[in-house]
N, C-alpha and C positions, 0 to 999 in steps of 0.2 A: 211204474212210479218214477217221477222225475227226481233229480237230486234236490231240487228246491222243496218238493213235497217231503222228502226225507228229512231235510233240515228243519222244516216246520213241525214235523212230528217230533223231532228231537226237542224243539222249543216247547212243545206241549208237555213232554215228559219232564223237562227241566223245570217248567213252571209248577207242575204237580209236586215235584220234590221240594221246591222252595216254599210253596203254600203249606204242604204237610209239615215241613220242619218248623215253620213259624207258628202254626196252630198248636203243634205239640208243645213248643217252648212256652208260648204266651197264654194258652188257654188250658193247659194241663199242668205242666211242671211248675210254672210260676204261680198257679192257683193253689197247688197242693203242697209244694215243698216250702218249708219255712227254714231258711238258712240258719244253721247252728242250733236248731231246736228239733231234736229227734222225736220227742214225744208228740209235739204238735203235728209234725209231718206224718208220723205213723197214724195218728187219729184222723187226719185229713184223708189219707189214702183209704183207711178202713171205712170211713163214712161215704167216700166217693169212689168206691172200688171200680165201678163201671167206667167212670171217667178215666181212671188210671189205665184200665184195660184198653180203652179207646186210644189213649196215648201210645201204648205199646203197639197196637195195631197200625196206627198212623206211621210210626217209625218203620215198621216192617214193610208197609206199603211203599214208603219212600225208598227203601233199599231194594225192593223189587224193581222199581222204576230205574234205579241206578244201572241195572244190567242192560236193558235195551238202549238206554242213553249212551252207555259206554260203547256199544256196538255202533251206534249212529255216529258218534264222534270219530270212531275208527274209519267208517265209510267216508265221512266228509273230509278227513285230513290225511288219509293214506296217499293221495296224489302228491303231497309235499314230501313225506317220508314214511314209507310203509312200516319200517322198523320202529321209528319213534312213536307212530300212531298206535302200534301194537303194544309198545312198552307202556304208554299212557293208559291203555285199556287194562293191562295187567295190574297196574297200580290201583285203578278204580275197583277192579274185582277183589283185590286184596283188602282194600279199605272196606268194601261192602261186607266181606266175610268177617272182618274184625268187628264191625258195628253190629251185625246180626248176632254174633256170639255175645256181644256186650248187652244186647237187649234182653237176652235170657235172664240176666241178673235182675232185671226190673220186675220179674215175677216174685222175687224173694219177699218184698214187703207184703204181697198178697198172701203168700204161704204163712208168713209169720203172724199175720192178723187172723188167721183161721182158728177156729175153736176145736183143736184136735188134742188128744191126750198126750202125745209125745212132746208137745211144747210146754206142758205144765211144769217141766223141770226148770224153765226159765222164768225169772221175775218179769213183770211188764216192762220195767225200765231196760232190762237186758234185751227183750224182744224189740223195743223201740230203737235201741242202739244198733242192733244187728240190721234192722230195716234201713236205717239211715246210712249205715256202712255200705250196704248194697247199692244205694243211690249214688254215694260218693265213688264207688268202684266203677259204676257205669259212666260217670263223668270222665274218669280217667281212661276208660275204654274208648270213649268218644275222642279224647285227645290223641290216643294212640292211632286210631283210625284216620284222623286228619293228617297224620304224618304222611301216609301213603297218598291221600288225596292232594296234599300240598305238592308232592312231586308230580302228580298227574297234572295239576294246574300249571306248573312251570313248563312242562312239556307241551301241553295244549297251547299255552300262550306263545311259545316259540313257534309252533306249527302254524298257528293263526297269523302271526306276524309275517311269516314267510310265504303264506299261501297266495296272496294277491287277489283272492276271491272273498276274503273276509277282512274287515277293517283292522289295520295294524294297531290302532288304539285299543281295541278290545283284547288283542293279544297281549299288549302291555299290561292292561288291567288284570287279566287272568294271571300273569306272572306275579304281579303285586299281590294278588289274592293268595297264590301258592306260597309266596314268601311269608305272608302274614300267618297263614295256617301253620307253617313250620315253626315260626318264632313262638307262636302261642303254645304249640304242643311241646316243643323242647323246653320252654320256660316252665310249663306245667310239671314236667318230669324233674327238672333240675332245680328249679326255684319256685315252688308253688306260691309263696307269699307275693312274689313279683307278678306271677300269672294272675293272681286275684286282682291286682291293680290294673293290669293291662286289659283283662277281659271286662266287658265285651268290646271296648274301643278298638282294639287291634283287629277285630273281625269285621269292622264296618267296611274297610276297603275290600275285603273278600266278598261281602254281600253286594257291594256296588259292582264289582267285576263280574260276578256270576249273574246278577240280574241283568246287566247290560248285554252279556252274551246271550242269555235266554231270550230277551226281548228282540234282539237282532235276528235270531233264528226264527222267531215267531212272525215278525213283521216283514223282514227282508229276505231271509233265507241266505242263499249264497249267489254270487255272480256265476250263473250257469256256464256261460261261454268260457270264462277263465278256468272254472273247475274242469271242464272238458279238455281244455288246452293242457292243463297240468296232468290230467289222466293219460292223454295220448303221449305226452312227453315221457311219462314214467314207463308206459308200455313199450317204448322204443329204446329204452336204456339197455 
């Protein structure tokens, strides 16, 4: 398999992640979650529990794709710096572990909506509040996971800019994406009211950077001759 084929396979995984993330956000969560209304949100999830489960499955599929994509990024960028490429992959794996753990919380609204005896001790309003609290906790879990992904994007952007076989502009866009992720997550933790104002505008540059990188990998791949030059130079160090 040529390095260009590896790059394009990475583009496929990246596109699957982006599409799955957008579908889960706009066709599941946006449809079922009513901001600030725990009762309406709980009723929506209860009446569309299969859709909610599809959303969780989509998230998990996305995070499964994170793992081979992280390995492909390492293969593509290790000729620039093997240590930094490995560090970026470790940040991605940590992000993935955090987000998968966070997705387990999304089963809570389904459990609370079930008709079982041990939940009879709670009033319906209490069950709705607990369900909504679980959704809020997952949102914070997502923010925590993006801290690690933000650092990964900063490193990836640096490696891309230095590579010579991928466009420097995409490297800059990925670094901007990483900075936006970090600002969003730190603000969410330290100043949630400000984070509500910034989101989702601050994540638009991140989307542009990641989509640009994804499409470049799909359409162009890498400059094979320059990738081999870097690989041979690294081998003789």
